[in-house]
DODORO-603142 format. One record per residue (C-alpha): residue number from 1; residue in three letters; y, z, x. Coordinates in Angstrom, 1 decimal, padded with zeros to 4 digits. Example, Ala and Ser with C-alpha at 12.3 -4.5 7.8 and 13.67 -1.06 7.14 Angstrom:
BEGIN
num;residu;yy;zz;xx
1;ala;-004.5;007.8;012.3
2;ser;-001.1;007.1;013.7
***
This chain:
BEGIN
num;residu;yy;zz;xx
1;met;189.2;267.3;100.1
2;ser;190.2;264.1;101.9
3;ser;190.9;261.0;100.2
4;phe;188.4;258.2;099.3
5;ser;189.3;255.2;099.2
6;ser;186.9;252.1;098.2
7;val;187.5;248.5;099.4
8;gln;187.9;246.2;096.7
9;val;186.9;242.6;095.9
10;ser;188.2;240.8;093.4
11;asp;185.1;238.6;092.6
12;pro;182.7;241.0;090.6
13;ser;179.7;239.1;091.5
14;ile;180.7;239.7;095.7
15;gln;181.5;243.4;094.9
16;gly;178.1;244.1;093.4
17;gln;176.4;242.4;096.7
18;phe;177.6;245.6;098.8
19;ser;177.9;249.3;098.8
20;gln;181.0;250.6;100.0
21;val;179.7;251.7;103.1
22;glu;179.0;248.0;103.9
23;leu;182.1;246.8;102.5
24;arg;184.4;249.0;104.7
25;ser;182.4;248.5;107.7
26;leu;182.7;244.9;107.2
27;lys;186.8;244.5;106.4
28;ser;187.3;246.9;109.8
29;lys;184.8;244.2;111.7
30;phe;186.9;241.8;109.8
31;thr;190.6;242.8;110.8
32;ala;189.5;244.0;114.3
33;lys;189.3;239.4;114.7
34;lys;192.7;238.8;113.6
35;asn;194.4;237.1;115.4
36;lys;198.2;237.2;116.7
37;asn;199.5;236.1;113.3
38;gly;197.2;238.0;111.3
39;lys;194.2;235.2;110.7
40;val;190.3;234.6;110.8
41;lys;189.3;231.2;111.4
42;ile;186.1;230.0;110.3
43;met;185.4;228.4;114.0
44;asp;185.3;232.3;115.1
45;leu;182.8;233.5;112.7
46;pro;179.6;231.7;114.5
47;leu;180.2;234.3;117.2
48;phe;181.3;237.6;115.1
49;leu;178.0;237.0;112.5
50;ala;175.9;236.3;115.7
51;lys;176.5;240.3;117.1
52;leu;176.3;241.8;114.0
53;lys;173.0;243.8;113.8
54;ile;171.3;242.3;110.6
55;phe;171.7;238.8;112.3
56;ser;171.4;239.4;115.9
57;glu;167.7;239.1;116.6
58;val;167.0;236.6;113.6
59;ile;169.5;233.8;114.0
60;thr;171.4;232.0;117.0
61;arg;175.5;231.5;116.8
62;glu;174.6;228.0;117.4
63;glu;172.1;228.3;114.1
64;ile;174.9;230.2;112.6
65;ser;177.8;227.3;113.3
66;asp;175.1;224.3;112.0
67;ile;174.8;226.3;109.0
68;leu;178.2;227.1;107.9
69;ser;179.0;223.2;108.7
70;glu;176.0;222.0;106.4
71;ser;177.6;224.4;103.2
72;gly;180.7;222.4;104.0
73;tyr;183.0;224.8;106.0
74;asp;185.6;223.3;107.8
75;met;185.4;225.0;111.3
76;ser;189.4;224.8;111.3
77;glu;190.4;226.0;108.7
78;glu;190.9;229.7;108.2
79;ile;189.4;232.0;106.0
80;asp;190.2;235.6;104.2
81;phe;188.0;238.5;103.7
82;glu;186.4;237.2;100.2
83;gly;185.9;234.0;101.9
84;phe;184.2;235.6;104.5
85;leu;181.9;237.9;102.6
86;arg;180.6;234.5;100.9
87;ala;179.7;233.1;103.9
88;tyr;178.0;236.4;105.1
89;leu;176.0;235.7;101.7
90;asn;175.2;232.4;102.3
91;leu;173.7;232.8;105.8
92;gln;171.7;235.9;104.2
93;ser;170.2;234.0;101.2
94;arg;169.7;231.1;104.0
95;ile;167.3;233.6;106.0
96;val;165.4;235.3;102.8
97;asn;164.5;231.8;102.0
98;gly;163.2;231.9;105.5
99;lys;164.5;228.3;106.2
100;glu;166.5;229.7;109.1
101;val;164.1;232.4;110.5
102;ser;162.7;233.2;114.0
103;lys;159.4;234.9;114.3
104;asn;160.8;238.3;115.1
105;ser;162.8;238.3;111.7
106;ser;159.7;239.8;109.3
107;ser;160.7;243.0;109.8
108;leu;164.5;242.2;107.9
109;leu;163.6;240.2;105.4
110;lys;162.3;242.8;103.4
111;pro;165.5;244.8;103.0
112;met;167.8;241.8;103.3
113;thr;165.7;240.6;100.2
114;ser;166.0;244.2;098.3
115;glu;169.5;244.3;098.7
116;leu;170.8;240.4;098.3
117;leu;168.9;240.2;095.2
118;gln;169.2;243.6;093.7
119;asn;165.6;243.4;092.1
120;ile;165.3;245.9;089.5
121;asn;162.0;246.5;088.9
122;lys;161.4;247.4;085.4
123;ser;158.1;249.2;085.9
124;glu;159.5;251.3;088.8
125;lys;162.2;252.3;087.0
126;ala;160.0;253.2;083.7
127;leu;157.9;255.4;086.5
128;tyr;161.1;257.4;087.3
129;val;162.2;258.2;083.5
130;ala;158.8;259.1;082.9
131;his;158.8;261.5;085.9
132;ile;162.1;263.1;085.1
133;his;160.7;263.6;081.6
134;ser;157.8;265.1;083.0
135;tyr;159.1;267.8;085.5
136;leu;162.6;268.1;084.0
137;ser;163.1;268.1;080.3
138;asp;163.5;272.1;080.2
139;asp;166.5;271.9;082.7
140;lys;169.0;273.5;081.1
141;phe;171.9;271.0;082.1
142;leu;169.6;268.2;081.9
143;lys;167.9;268.3;078.6
144;asn;171.4;267.4;076.6
145;phe;170.9;263.8;078.5
146;leu;167.2;263.7;078.1
147;pro;165.2;261.8;076.6
148;leu;166.1;258.2;078.8
149;asp;165.5;254.9;077.3
150;pro;164.0;253.0;079.8
151;glu;164.9;249.9;078.8
152;thr;168.6;250.9;078.9
153;asp;170.9;252.0;082.0
154;asp;170.6;255.4;080.7
155;leu;169.5;256.5;084.1
156;phe;171.8;255.4;085.8
157;asn;174.4;256.5;083.7
158;leu;173.1;260.2;084.2
159;ala;172.9;259.7;087.8
160;lys;176.5;258.6;087.8
161;asp;177.1;262.5;088.1
162;gly;174.9;263.2;091.0
163;val;173.2;266.4;089.3
164;leu;170.1;264.3;088.3
165;ile;169.5;263.4;092.0
166;cys;170.2;267.1;093.3
167;lys;167.4;268.3;090.7
168;leu;165.5;266.1;092.0
169;ile;165.7;267.1;095.8
170;asn;165.0;270.3;094.6
171;leu;161.9;268.9;092.7
172;ala;160.9;267.5;096.2
173;val;161.1;270.3;098.5
174;pro;162.1;273.5;096.3
175;gly;165.4;275.3;098.0
176;thr;167.0;272.7;099.5
177;ile;170.1;273.4;097.4
178;his;171.8;275.9;096.1
179;glu;171.8;275.2;092.3
180;arg;175.1;277.1;091.7
181;ala;176.9;274.8;094.5
182;ile;175.9;271.8;092.3
183;asn;179.0;270.7;090.0
184;thr;177.6;271.0;086.6
185;asn;180.3;270.9;083.9
186;gln;179.9;268.5;080.9
187;val;182.5;266.4;081.8
188;leu;183.0;266.0;085.7
189;asn;186.0;264.4;087.3
190;thr;185.7;262.0;090.0
191;trp;186.2;264.2;092.7
192;gln;183.6;266.5;091.6
193;arg;181.4;263.4;091.3
194;asn;181.7;262.7;094.8
195;glu;181.1;266.3;096.2
196;asn;178.1;266.3;093.8
197;his;176.5;262.9;095.5
198;thr;178.1;264.0;099.3
199;leu;175.9;266.8;098.5
200;cys;172.9;264.7;097.3
201;leu;173.1;262.4;100.0
202;asn;173.5;264.9;103.0
203;ser;170.6;267.1;101.7
204;ala;168.2;263.9;101.0
205;lys;168.8;263.4;104.9
206;ala;167.6;266.7;105.2
207;ile;164.1;265.9;103.7
208;gly;163.6;263.2;105.4
209;cys;165.0;260.4;103.0
210;thr;167.0;256.9;105.1
211;val;170.5;256.8;103.4
212;val;172.2;254.2;105.2
213;asn;174.6;251.7;104.1
214;ile;174.4;254.5;101.0
215;gly;178.1;256.2;100.5
216;ala;178.9;259.0;097.4
217;ser;180.9;256.0;095.8
218;asp;178.1;253.6;095.5
219;leu;176.1;256.4;093.2
220;val;179.3;257.5;091.5
221;glu;179.3;253.8;090.3
222;gly;175.2;254.0;089.8
223;arg;174.9;250.8;091.6
224;pro;171.3;250.3;090.1
225;his;169.6;248.9;093.1
226;leu;170.5;251.9;095.6
227;val;170.0;254.4;092.7
228;leu;166.5;253.7;092.4
229;gly;166.2;253.2;096.1
230;leu;167.2;256.6;096.5
231;met;164.8;257.9;093.9
232;ser;161.8;256.0;095.1
233;gln;162.0;258.0;098.2
234;ile;162.5;261.6;096.6
235;ile;160.1;261.2;094.3
236;lys;157.6;260.0;097.4
237;ile;158.4;263.0;099.2
238;gln;157.5;265.1;096.3
239;leu;154.3;263.5;095.5
240;leu;152.8;263.2;098.8
241;ala;153.8;267.1;099.6
242;asn;150.4;268.3;099.8
243;leu;148.8;265.6;101.7
244;ser;149.0;267.8;105.3
245;leu;146.9;270.2;106.6
246;ile;149.0;273.4;106.3
247;lys;149.4;272.7;102.7
248;thr;145.9;271.6;101.7
249;pro;143.7;272.8;104.9
250;gln;140.5;270.8;102.9
251;leu;141.9;267.5;104.4
252;val;139.8;268.5;107.7
253;glu;137.3;267.1;105.5
254;leu;138.3;263.8;106.3
255;val;136.6;263.7;110.3
256;glu;133.4;264.6;111.1
257;asp;134.4;266.3;114.6
258;ser;137.0;268.9;114.9
259;lys;138.2;266.6;117.8
260;asp;140.0;265.0;115.5
261;ile;141.6;267.5;113.8
262;glu;144.7;267.0;116.0
263;glu;144.1;263.5;115.4
264;leu;144.7;264.0;111.3
265;leu;147.7;266.5;111.7
266;cys;149.9;263.4;113.0
267;leu;148.9;261.2;110.2
268;pro;151.7;260.2;108.0
269;pro;151.4;261.1;104.6
270;glu;150.8;257.8;103.1
271;lys;147.9;257.2;105.9
272;met;146.8;260.2;104.7
273;leu;146.2;259.2;101.7
274;leu;144.6;255.9;102.6
275;lys;142.3;257.8;104.3
276;trp;141.2;260.4;102.0
277;met;140.9;257.5;099.2
278;asn;138.7;255.6;101.7
279;phe;136.4;258.8;102.5
280;his;135.4;259.1;098.6
281;leu;135.1;255.0;098.5
282;lys;132.5;255.4;101.0
283;lys;130.6;258.3;099.4
284;gly;130.7;255.7;095.9
285;gly;129.3;253.1;097.9
286;tyr;132.2;250.8;097.9
287;lys;132.1;248.4;100.8
288;lys;135.7;247.2;101.8
289;thr;138.4;249.6;103.1
290;val;141.6;249.4;101.3
291;ser;144.2;249.5;103.8
292;asn;147.1;249.3;101.5
293;phe;148.5;250.0;098.5
294;ser;149.3;246.3;096.9
295;ser;146.5;243.2;097.6
296;asp;143.7;245.4;098.1
297;leu;143.9;247.5;094.7
298;lys;144.7;244.3;092.7
299;asp;141.0;243.7;091.4
300;ala;140.8;247.2;090.2
301;glu;137.5;247.7;091.8
302;ala;138.7;250.1;093.8
303;tyr;140.1;252.4;091.6
304;ala;136.9;252.3;089.8
305;tyr;134.5;253.6;092.2
306;leu;137.3;256.3;093.6
307;leu;137.2;257.9;089.7
308;asn;133.5;257.0;089.7
309;val;133.5;259.8;092.3
310;leu;136.3;261.9;091.2
311;ala;135.1;262.0;087.9
312;pro;131.5;261.0;087.0
313;glu;131.6;262.9;083.7
314;his;134.1;260.4;082.5
315;cys;132.5;257.7;084.0
316;ser;131.5;254.4;082.2
317;thr;129.4;251.6;083.6
318;ala;131.7;249.4;081.4
319;thr;134.3;249.8;083.8
320;leu;132.3;248.4;086.8
321;asp;130.6;245.4;084.8
322;thr;133.6;244.2;083.7
323;lys;134.5;241.0;085.4
324;asp;138.5;240.4;084.1
325;pro;140.7;242.5;086.6
326;phe;143.0;243.2;083.7
327;gln;140.2;244.6;081.8
328;arg;138.9;246.6;084.4
329;ala;142.4;248.1;085.4
330;lys;142.8;249.1;081.7
331;leu;139.7;251.1;081.7
332;val;140.5;252.9;084.6
333;leu;143.8;253.9;083.3
334;asp;141.6;255.4;080.5
335;his;139.3;256.7;082.9
336;ala;142.6;258.3;084.4
337;glu;144.0;259.7;081.0
338;arg;140.6;261.4;080.1
339;met;141.5;263.5;083.8
340;asn;144.7;264.6;082.4
341;cys;146.7;262.3;084.5
342;lys;149.4;260.9;082.6
343;arg;150.2;257.1;082.7
344;tyr;152.5;256.0;084.9
345;ile;151.7;252.7;085.9
346;thr;150.3;249.9;083.8
347;pro;147.4;247.5;084.3
348;lys;149.9;244.8;084.9
349;asp;151.4;246.6;087.8
350;ile;147.7;247.1;089.1
351;ile;147.3;243.6;088.9
352;glu;150.1;242.4;090.3
353;gly;149.7;244.9;093.3
354;ser;153.0;247.1;092.7
355;pro;153.1;249.3;096.1
356;asn;155.3;251.8;095.0
357;leu;153.7;252.5;091.9
358;asn;150.0;252.2;093.5
359;leu;150.9;254.9;095.7
360;ala;152.2;257.1;092.8
361;phe;149.0;256.6;090.8
362;ile;146.6;257.4;093.8
363;ala;148.8;260.5;094.6
364;gln;148.9;261.8;091.3
365;leu;144.6;261.7;091.4
366;phe;145.0;263.2;094.7
367;gln;146.8;266.1;093.2
368;gln;144.9;266.2;089.9
369;arg;141.5;266.5;091.4
370;asn;141.3;266.0;095.5
371;gly;137.1;266.1;095.2
372;leu;137.3;267.8;098.7
373;ser;135.2;270.8;099.5
374;phe;135.8;273.9;101.4
375;asp;134.1;274.1;104.7
376;ser;135.2;277.8;105.9
377;lys;134.4;276.9;109.9
378;lys;136.7;273.5;109.9
379;ile;139.3;275.0;107.6
380;ser;140.0;278.1;109.8
381;phe;140.3;276.1;113.0
382;ala;142.6;273.7;111.0
383;gln;144.3;276.8;110.5
384;met;144.7;277.9;113.7
385;met;146.1;274.5;115.2
386;pro;149.6;274.4;113.8
387;asp;152.1;276.3;116.0
388;glu;154.1;279.1;115.3
389;lys;156.7;278.5;112.1
390;gln;159.3;278.5;114.6
391;ile;158.0;275.5;116.5
392;cys;157.2;273.9;113.0
393;arg;160.9;274.3;111.2
394;asp;162.3;273.1;115.2
395;glu;160.1;270.1;114.7
396;ser;161.2;269.6;110.9
397;cys;164.9;269.7;112.1
398;tyr;164.9;267.1;115.1
399;arg;163.0;264.4;113.5
400;leu;165.0;264.4;110.6
401;trp;167.9;263.8;112.7
402;ile;166.5;261.4;114.9
403;asn;165.7;259.8;111.7
404;ser;169.1;260.2;110.7
405;leu;170.6;258.1;113.5
406;gly;169.2;255.2;111.8
407;ile;167.4;254.1;115.4
408;gly;164.6;251.2;115.1
409;thr;161.5;253.5;115.0
410;tyr;161.0;255.8;112.1
411;val;159.5;259.2;113.6
412;asn;156.1;260.6;111.3
413;asn;155.5;262.7;113.7
414;leu;157.6;264.2;116.7
415;phe;155.3;265.5;118.9
416;glu;153.4;262.2;119.1
417;asp;156.2;259.6;118.3
418;val;158.4;260.7;121.4
419;arg;155.0;260.4;123.9
420;asn;155.6;256.8;124.6
421;gly;159.5;257.5;125.7
422;trp;160.6;254.6;123.6
423;val;161.5;256.7;120.9
424;leu;163.6;258.9;123.1
425;leu;165.7;256.2;124.7
426;glu;166.5;254.7;121.6
427;val;168.3;258.3;120.7
428;leu;169.6;258.0;124.1
429;asp;170.8;254.4;123.8
430;lys;172.3;255.9;120.3
431;ile;174.3;258.6;121.2
432;ser;174.9;257.3;125.0
433;pro;175.6;253.7;124.6
434;gly;174.8;251.5;127.8
435;ser;173.0;254.2;129.5
436;val;169.5;252.8;128.8
437;asn;168.2;250.1;130.9
438;trp;166.0;248.2;128.9
439;lys;164.6;245.5;131.3
440;his;162.9;248.4;132.9
441;ser;161.6;249.9;129.3
442;ser;158.0;249.5;127.4
443;lys;158.4;248.8;123.6
444;pro;155.7;250.1;121.6
445;pro;152.3;249.3;121.3
446;ile;151.7;250.4;124.7
447;lys;148.3;250.4;126.2
448;met;149.1;251.2;129.8
449;pro;149.4;255.2;130.6
450;phe;152.3;254.3;133.5
451;arg;154.3;252.7;131.3
452;lys;155.2;255.1;129.3
453;val;155.5;257.5;132.3
454;glu;158.3;255.1;132.6
455;asn;159.7;255.4;129.8
456;cys;159.6;259.2;129.9
457;asn;160.8;259.3;133.2
458;gln;164.2;256.9;132.8
459;ala;164.5;259.5;129.6
460;ile;164.7;262.3;132.1
461;arg;167.0;260.6;134.4
462;ile;169.4;259.8;132.0
463;gly;169.3;263.8;130.6
464;arg;170.0;264.5;133.8
465;gln;173.1;262.1;134.4
466;leu;174.4;263.9;131.3
467;lys;173.9;267.5;132.8
468;phe;170.7;268.6;130.4
469;ser;169.1;271.1;132.2
470;leu;165.7;269.7;132.7
471;val;164.6;271.9;136.1
472;asn;160.8;271.2;137.0
473;val;160.4;268.7;134.3
474;asp;159.3;265.3;134.7
475;gly;158.4;262.1;132.2
476;asn;154.7;263.1;132.4
477;asp;155.4;266.6;131.1
478;ile;156.4;264.6;127.7
479;val;153.5;262.4;127.7
480;gln;150.9;265.0;127.7
481;gly;153.0;266.6;124.5
482;asn;154.1;269.6;125.9
483;lys;155.9;270.9;122.9
484;lys;158.2;273.5;124.2
485;leu;159.8;271.0;126.7
486;ile;160.2;268.1;124.3
487;leu;162.2;270.5;122.2
488;ala;164.0;271.5;124.7
489;phe;165.3;268.3;125.2
490;leu;165.7;267.3;121.8
491;trp;168.0;270.4;121.4
492;gln;170.0;269.1;124.3
493;leu;170.2;265.5;122.9
494;met;171.4;267.2;119.7
495;arg;173.7;269.3;121.3
496;phe;174.8;266.5;123.3
497;asn;175.5;263.7;120.8
498;met;177.5;266.6;118.7
499;leu;179.5;267.5;121.7
500;gln;180.4;263.7;121.6
501;leu;181.4;263.2;118.1
502;leu;183.9;266.3;118.9
503;lys;185.3;264.8;121.8
504;asn;185.4;261.8;120.5
505;leu;187.5;262.6;116.9
506;ser;189.9;265.1;119.4
507;arg;189.9;262.8;122.8
508;ser;194.1;262.2;121.8
509;his;194.4;265.8;122.5
510;thr;191.7;266.9;124.8
511;lys;192.5;264.3;127.5
512;gly;189.1;263.4;127.8
513;lys;188.0;266.8;128.5
514;asp;184.4;267.9;127.2
515;ile;184.1;270.3;124.8
516;ser;181.9;273.9;125.6
517;asp;179.9;276.1;123.6
518;ser;182.2;278.5;124.1
519;glu;185.2;276.4;122.7
520;ile;183.5;275.8;119.1
521;leu;182.5;279.4;119.0
522;lys;186.1;280.6;119.6
523;trp;187.3;277.8;117.1
524;ala;185.0;279.6;114.2
525;asn;186.0;283.2;115.6
526;asn;189.8;282.7;115.6
527;lys;189.4;280.6;112.0
528;val;187.4;283.9;110.3
529;lys;189.8;286.2;111.9
530;lys;192.9;284.6;109.9
531;ile;191.0;286.0;106.5
532;ala;188.3;288.4;107.1
533;leu;189.1;291.6;108.8
534;arg;186.3;294.0;109.0
535;lys;184.5;295.7;110.7
536;ile;181.2;294.4;112.5
537;asn;180.0;294.3;116.0
538;gly;178.9;290.9;117.0
539;gln;175.3;291.7;116.9
540;asp;172.7;289.1;116.0
541;gln;171.9;291.3;113.2
542;ser;175.0;291.0;111.5
543;leu;175.0;287.4;110.9
544;ser;171.8;287.2;109.3
545;asn;173.8;288.3;105.7
546;gly;175.2;285.2;105.7
547;leu;178.9;286.2;105.3
548;phe;180.2;284.7;108.8
549;phe;179.5;281.2;108.0
550;leu;181.0;281.7;103.6
551;glu;184.1;283.1;105.4
552;leu;184.3;280.0;108.0
553;leu;183.8;277.9;105.3
554;ser;186.4;279.4;102.8
555;ala;188.9;279.0;105.9
556;val;188.3;275.6;106.7
557;glu;188.6;274.8;102.4
558;thr;189.9;277.5;100.5
559;arg;188.1;276.3;097.6
560;ala;184.8;275.4;099.0
561;val;183.2;278.9;098.1
562;asn;182.5;280.7;095.3
563;trp;182.5;284.0;095.7
564;asn;181.2;284.7;092.3
565;val;178.0;283.3;093.0
566;val;177.3;285.3;096.4
567;thr;174.7;287.2;096.5
568;lys;176.2;290.8;096.8
569;gly;173.3;292.9;097.5
570;val;171.7;294.8;094.4
571;thr;169.9;297.0;096.4
572;gly;172.4;298.1;098.4
573;met;176.3;299.1;098.5
574;tyr;178.9;296.4;099.0
575;ile;182.3;296.7;099.3
576;met;185.0;294.6;097.9
577;ser;188.4;294.0;098.9
578;val;191.1;291.3;097.6
579;ile;193.7;289.8;100.6
580;leu;196.1;287.5;099.7
581;phe;196.2;284.6;101.9
582;val;198.5;282.0;101.7
583;ser;199.3;282.3;097.3
584;thr;195.3;282.4;097.6
585;his;192.5;285.3;096.3
586;leu;189.8;285.5;098.6
587;leu;187.2;287.6;098.5
588;ser;186.4;289.7;101.7
589;met;183.0;291.5;101.2
590;lys;180.5;293.9;103.3
591;phe;176.9;293.3;103.0
592;ile;174.6;296.7;103.2
593;gly;170.9;296.5;102.7
594;leu;170.8;292.9;101.6
595;thr;167.1;292.0;101.2
596;asp;165.5;288.6;102.9
597;glu;165.4;286.9;099.8
598;glu;168.7;287.8;098.9
599;lys;169.8;286.5;102.3
600;lys;167.9;283.5;101.9
601;leu;170.0;283.0;098.9
602;asn;173.2;283.7;100.6
603;ala;172.0;281.0;103.7
604;thr;171.0;278.2;101.0
605;tyr;174.3;278.8;099.6
606;ile;176.2;278.5;102.9
607;ile;174.0;275.0;103.8
608;ser;174.6;273.5;100.1
609;val;178.7;273.9;100.5
610;ala;178.1;272.9;103.7
611;arg;176.6;269.7;103.0
612;lys;179.0;269.1;100.2
613;leu;181.9;269.3;102.1
614;gly;180.2;266.2;104.3
615;cys;178.4;268.1;106.7
616;ser;175.6;266.8;107.7
617;ile;173.0;269.1;108.7
618;phe;169.1;269.5;109.0
619;leu;168.7;273.8;109.8
620;leu;166.9;276.1;107.3
621;pro;167.9;279.3;105.8
622;glu;165.5;280.1;107.8
623;asp;167.0;279.8;110.8
624;ile;170.3;281.4;109.2
625;ile;168.1;284.4;108.2
626;glu;166.3;284.9;111.6
627;val;169.9;284.4;113.8
628;asn;168.5;280.8;115.5
629;gln;171.1;281.3;118.0
630;lys;170.5;277.1;118.3
631;met;170.9;275.9;115.0
632;ile;174.0;278.4;114.5
633;leu;176.0;276.6;117.1
634;ile;175.2;273.1;115.8
635;leu;176.0;274.7;112.3
636;ala;179.5;276.2;113.4
637;ala;179.9;272.6;115.5
638;ser;179.4;270.5;112.1
639;ile;181.9;272.7;110.4
640;met;184.4;272.2;113.2
641;phe;183.7;268.5;113.2
642;trp;184.7;267.9;109.7
643;ser;187.6;270.6;109.3
644;leu;189.2;268.2;112.7
645;gln;188.3;265.0;110.8
646;gln;190.0;266.7;107.5
647;gln;192.9;267.0;109.7
648;glu;193.1;264.0;111.4
649;glu;192.9;262.2;108.4
650;ala;196.0;264.4;107.0
651;ala;198.1;263.5;110.3
652;glu;197.3;259.6;109.5
653;asp;197.8;259.9;105.7
654;ser;201.6;262.0;106.5
655;asn;202.3;259.6;109.2
656;ser;201.8;256.6;107.4
657;cys;203.2;257.7;103.8
658;pro;206.2;260.1;105.3
659;ser;207.4;261.2;101.6
660;pro;207.7;264.1;100.3
661;ala;204.3;264.1;098.5
662;ala;202.7;263.4;101.7
663;ser;203.0;266.8;102.2
664;thr;200.3;268.0;099.6
665;ile;196.7;267.3;099.4
666;thr;194.2;267.8;096.4
667;cys;191.7;270.4;096.7
668;phe;188.9;271.4;093.9
669;ser;187.0;274.2;092.9
670;pro;183.3;273.7;091.8
671;asp;184.6;275.5;088.2
672;ala;187.8;274.2;087.9
673;ser;189.6;270.5;086.9
674;pro;191.9;269.0;089.8
675;thr;194.2;271.5;091.0
676;pro;197.6;269.9;094.0
677;ser;197.9;272.6;096.0
678;asn;200.0;272.6;099.3
679;tyr;198.3;271.9;103.0
680;asp;197.6;274.7;104.6
681;glu;200.0;273.5;107.9
682;glu;197.9;275.0;110.9
683;thr;200.0;277.6;113.3
684;cys;198.5;275.2;116.2
685;ser;197.9;271.8;116.3
686;val;194.7;270.3;116.7
687;thr;195.4;270.2;120.5
688;ser;195.1;274.0;119.9
689;glu;192.3;274.3;117.9
690;val;190.4;272.9;120.5
691;ser;191.8;273.9;123.9
692;cys;194.6;277.0;123.4
693;leu;192.2;279.9;122.3
694;thr;191.2;281.8;125.4
695;leu;188.7;284.7;125.8
696;asp;191.4;287.7;125.9
697;glu;192.2;286.5;122.3
698;ala;188.4;287.0;121.6
699;ala;188.2;289.9;123.2
700;ala;191.5;290.9;121.4
701;ala;189.5;290.1;118.1
702;asn;186.5;292.1;118.8
703;glu;189.3;295.5;119.3
704;asn;190.6;294.4;115.9
705;gly;187.4;294.7;114.3
706;arg;186.7;291.1;113.3
707;leu;183.0;289.5;113.5
708;glu;182.9;287.5;116.5
709;ile;179.8;285.2;117.1
710;asp;178.3;286.3;120.4
711;leu;175.9;283.3;122.0
712;ser;176.1;284.2;125.4
713;pro;172.1;284.8;125.5
714;leu;172.2;280.9;124.8
715;glu;175.2;279.9;127.2
716;ala;172.9;281.7;129.8
717;lys;169.8;279.6;129.1
***
C-alpha cells in the first residue's frame, strides 16, 4: 500500500473548512504559482483565483482584486499558503453573502454555503441515527456500538472506522460490497481504516453517489459535514430504490396512455415520487400541485390529503379542519404512525420545509402503502419496455462512470440524457481537453431539434478524430436514441479514458506511445504467470469463476486477497497447492463445478478487493460471471493503472529518501496488524511492464499451462 500524506494547517479553524482532497489540490496549485524566489505575492492572486473553477463563472479578476483591497491586503506583499487559504475563504464568504455574485452563480451557492459554513442539521442527523437503529441494530459488528446518541458525536466517531458506511451501502444496493472485504476488527489501525474508506468511496461512486472533494482521510477524521453528506446520498438511494417501473410495475397507473410509459421510464426517482404524490392528491381533491419537497409542504395540507387517500381508515376530519400548520403537521404524523410509518421527521421539520427529511418521509409512505392498483394490461406492457438485462447493466455502468467524472450535468437516464449531445461533449472535453468547440455547441434546454443534431455530429466528429470505430454512425442516430449505437460510443469513450490514464502515467517510459488492449492483457497475464501455474485453457468459461482476477490482485498486492474467504465450491472438487513466492505463501486453487451463486460470491469479492485497493470500477459481478469481455478489459486496465501508480510512488519515495528504510514499504492484511515487508522489485522496470511484453511470451505462457486472457474477439470487433 502506498503511504498517505495529508496537508496540515496550523490554524484548526482553517483546517476544518477544507477536505484533504481540496487542500492537496489547492497546495499543488499554490506551489506552482511560486516565482523564482519561491514566493507568491498577493498581486498574483486575482488572476490565479479567477481561473479556479469554483470562481471562474461567478466573479471576474477585477472584482477579486477589489475584494482583496477592501479586505486590507497590501497587493505588493508576499503571502504564504495559510494566508492564501484565508483569502480564499474570505472570497467565498463574500460570494455566499451575495455581495459579489453574478446572475449565473446560483447553482454554486448551495454547495459553497454547505462546505463553508458546515451547517449540521440536527434533525437530519437524528434521521440518519434512527435509520441506522432501524436497519442495522442486529448487525454482528455494529450492535456492539448501538444505540447511538443523536445529541453527541457518536455517529461521527462510529463512522471513522469505515464499517458503518460500507454497511449502509450494502443496505442501499445489496451485494455491492463483499462483507469479508471489510476490515472489522474491534480495533483498527489507520491503514485498515483508510482501506475501509477507500472501499466505501469507490463503492459509493459505483451506486451513484457524488464523492467529489471527499478523500479517505476526511472520513477517517470523521468530518461531520462530509460524513452526513455521504450518508444522505446513500440513504436516499435506499429509500428511492423501488421508484422505478422495473421494481414497481404498478407505477404505470400514473399515466393514462401507454405512449407515456417510455417518458415515465426516464423520470429520476425524485420526480417519480412527486408524480406519485400528485396523482393521489388529485384523487383526494387537492387543488394545488406539489413541485418540490420544501415550500409546497410547509403548511402540511398536502400531507393531510395524501394520507386520507392512502389510509382512509385512520382518517380524522380534525386534520384538515385545523388552522394552525404546526398542529396539522402533528396530526399528520400521528396519522402516519397509525400506518406503521416510524417517525423520522418532526412537525417542526415539516413547517421549516426540510427537503431531505420531507423526501425521506414521503419515500417511507410510498414503501409502506403506495395505493396503486394492478392493471394487468398496462403492467404487462411496462414489463416489455425495459431492454434485455445486458443493456440495462451497460446503461448503469456508463451512467455511473459519467457521473463520477464530475462534469456539469448529472445523468439520471443515460439513453434520454445523451440525446441532445451536450453530455457527450462534456465527457469528451473532460477526457480529451480542448477537443470540443464550445462556440458551435448548444447548451440545454435545446428547443430546436437541429441544434441537438449539431451537438451529436460534433461528438461523432471528435470520436473519429480519436480513432473510434464509428462506421455508418451519425449524430441523428444518437438523437433518435439508438441504444446499441449509444452504448458502443460510450464504451469507446470509457476505453479511451482508461488508455489515456495509463499512457499519461507511464509517459516517460513509453515515450508517448499509445497503450493497446493487447498490452494491458499481456501485462495481466505476465503478472499472473509468476504466481499461478495451472493447466486451464483461455476459453471464456475458465474466467467465470474469478480465479484469474483473484490471482492478479494477489500479484499486484500480495496481501490483498484473503484466500480463506474465497468460495471454493462446496458442490464440487477443488485442489489447493501452496507455492512459495518471495517468502510469501500464496494459494493457487483449481475450481471445479462452482454454482452461479458461488461464482457470484467470488466476483463480488474481486470487485470489493479492487475497490479497496483504490480502483474505481463500475462493472457488476454478472459481468465477470458471464465474461463480459469489454468490462473485463476495463477491470484489468484499472488494476494495471493502480499497480503502475504504486510503482511510480515507490520510485519517487526511493529517489527522495535514498536511505535503507526507503527500500521497504508497509503492507497490511485485512486480518492482521501492520507488518513491514520488503518491497518486491520487479524483474522489469515500468518500461518493461508496459512495452517489453511480446506475443511470443504470451504464446510460451500458454504452452506452460498458464491461464491467458484471450479477448481476440473483442479486438476483432
